[in-house]
C-alpha positions as CSV (number, residue, x, y, z in Angstrom):
1,M,49.1,12.7,109.8
2,I,46.2,10.2,110.2
3,Y,48.5,7.3,109.8
4,Y,50.7,8.6,112.6
5,Y,47.7,8.9,115.0
6,L,46.5,5.4,114.0
7,Q,50.0,4.0,114.6
8,M,50.3,5.7,118.0
9,S,46.8,4.4,119.0
10,I,47.8,0.8,118.1
11,K,51.1,1.2,120.0
12,K,49.1,2.4,123.1
13,L,46.9,-0.6,122.8
14,L,49.9,-2.8,122.8
15,G,50.9,-1.5,126.2
16,H,51.5,-3.8,129.2
17,N,48.3,-2.9,131.1
18,T,46.0,-3.2,128.1
19,L,47.4,-6.5,127.0
20,F,47.3,-7.8,130.6
21,A,43.7,-6.9,130.9
22,L,42.9,-8.7,127.5
23,V,44.8,-11.8,128.8
24,I,42.8,-11.8,132.0
25,V,39.5,-11.2,130.3
26,L,40.0,-13.7,127.5
27,T,41.3,-16.4,129.9
28,S,38.4,-15.8,132.3
29,L,35.9,-16.0,129.4
30,I,37.3,-19.2,128.1
31,T,37.3,-20.7,131.6
32,W,33.7,-19.7,132.2
33,A,32.6,-21.0,128.8
34,S,34.4,-24.3,129.4
35,L,32.8,-25.0,132.7
36,A,29.4,-23.2,132.6
37,K,26.1,-24.8,131.8
38,F,24.4,-23.4,128.8
39,V,20.7,-23.7,128.2
40,F,19.5,-22.9,124.7
41,P,15.8,-22.3,124.0
42,V,16.1,-23.9,120.6
43,K,17.7,-27.3,120.2
44,F,20.0,-27.7,117.2
45,K,22.7,-30.3,116.8
46,V,25.4,-30.0,114.2
47,E,28.0,-32.7,114.7
48,R,31.3,-31.2,116.0
49,S,30.2,-27.6,115.2
50,D,31.7,-26.3,118.5
51,K,35.1,-27.2,117.3
52,I,35.2,-24.0,115.3
53,G,34.5,-22.1,118.5
54,H,37.3,-23.9,120.3
55,F,39.7,-23.3,117.4
56,L,39.0,-19.5,117.4
57,A,39.1,-19.2,121.1
58,Y,42.5,-20.7,121.4
59,F,43.7,-18.9,118.3
60,A,42.7,-15.6,120.0
61,L,44.1,-16.7,123.4
62,T,47.5,-17.6,121.9
63,I,47.6,-14.2,120.0
64,V,46.8,-12.2,123.1
65,W,49.2,-14.1,125.4
66,T,52.1,-13.9,122.9
67,L,51.5,-10.2,122.3
68,F,51.5,-9.7,126.1
69,L,54.7,-11.5,126.7
70,F,56.5,-10.1,123.7
71,F,55.5,-6.4,124.1
72,S,55.7,-6.3,127.8
73,E,58.8,-4.3,128.7
74,R,58.6,-5.7,132.3
75,L,58.8,-9.3,131.0
76,N,61.5,-8.6,128.3
77,K,60.8,-11.8,126.2
78,N,61.8,-12.2,122.6
79,L,59.3,-13.5,120.1
80,K,60.6,-17.1,120.2
81,Q,60.5,-17.2,124.0
82,S,57.0,-15.7,124.0
83,L,55.7,-18.2,121.4
84,I,57.2,-21.2,123.3
85,I,55.8,-20.1,126.6
86,T,52.4,-19.2,125.1
87,S,52.2,-22.5,123.3
88,V,52.9,-24.6,126.4
89,I,50.4,-22.4,128.5
90,C,47.6,-22.7,126.0
91,I,47.9,-26.3,125.1
92,L,48.1,-27.3,128.9
93,Y,45.3,-24.9,129.7
94,G,43.1,-26.5,127.0
95,V,43.8,-30.0,128.3
96,L,43.1,-28.8,131.9
97,M,39.7,-27.3,130.9
98,E,38.7,-30.7,129.3
99,I,39.8,-32.6,132.4
100,L,37.9,-30.1,134.7
101,Q,34.8,-30.5,132.7
102,G,34.7,-34.2,133.6
103,V,35.8,-33.7,137.2
104,L,33.9,-30.6,138.3
105,T,30.7,-30.7,136.3
106,T,27.9,-33.2,135.9
107,Y,26.5,-31.5,132.8
108,R,29.7,-31.4,130.7
109,S,32.0,-34.2,129.6
110,P,35.5,-34.1,128.3
111,D,36.0,-34.4,124.6
112,W,39.5,-35.0,123.3
113,W,38.4,-33.5,119.9
114,D,38.1,-30.3,121.7
115,V,41.7,-30.6,122.7
116,V,42.6,-31.2,119.1
117,A,40.6,-28.1,118.1
118,N,42.2,-26.0,120.9
119,T,45.7,-27.2,119.9
120,S,45.0,-26.4,116.3
121,G,44.0,-22.9,117.1
122,T,47.3,-22.5,119.0
123,V,49.3,-23.9,116.2
124,F,47.6,-21.8,113.6
125,A,48.4,-18.7,115.8
126,I,52.1,-19.6,115.9
127,F,52.0,-20.0,112.1
128,V,50.5,-16.5,111.8
129,F,53.3,-15.2,114.0
130,A,55.8,-16.9,111.8
131,V,54.4,-15.4,108.7
132,F,54.3,-11.8,110.1
133,K,57.5,-12.2,112.2
134,N,59.5,-9.5,110.4
135,K,56.6,-7.0,110.6
136,I,56.1,-7.7,114.4
137,L,59.8,-7.4,115.1
138,K,60.0,-4.1,113.1
139,F,56.8,-2.8,114.9
140,K,58.4,-3.5,118.3
141,Q,61.6,-1.8,117.3
142,N,59.7,1.3,116.1
143,K,57.7,1.3,119.2
144,Q,60.8,1.4,121.4
145,E,62.4,4.1,119.2
146,I,59.4,6.4,119.7
147,R,59.8,6.3,123.5
């Protein structure tokens, strides 16, 4: 009984409106974080430590965009289409953010290692989808049968 309610809650979270909101919020947060000026009260410098943040941000962005495209009944994309579209969007978006840092700001500079970290996060997300492909397809099929 608890499993059923948990499953129904997850299916509701994978609805079009919820995933669309997550896509907008996460994309906006990454845009803001890419272009904002951050002032830290304590100076600390660990070489290339921000790359982990880039990797995780683009991993999450790829996951959310793929789920949005795949589970949206309005868009009607299969998993392969969703992954291709998402990969292109996320990689180009990562490159664009780095270019805009150099063009729009005086306090940030583009770093091509950031693009590598962003792209690595996207590629790893695709790998995760490949590993869980059967479970994701079955979940979508079960979600459609319940309706």
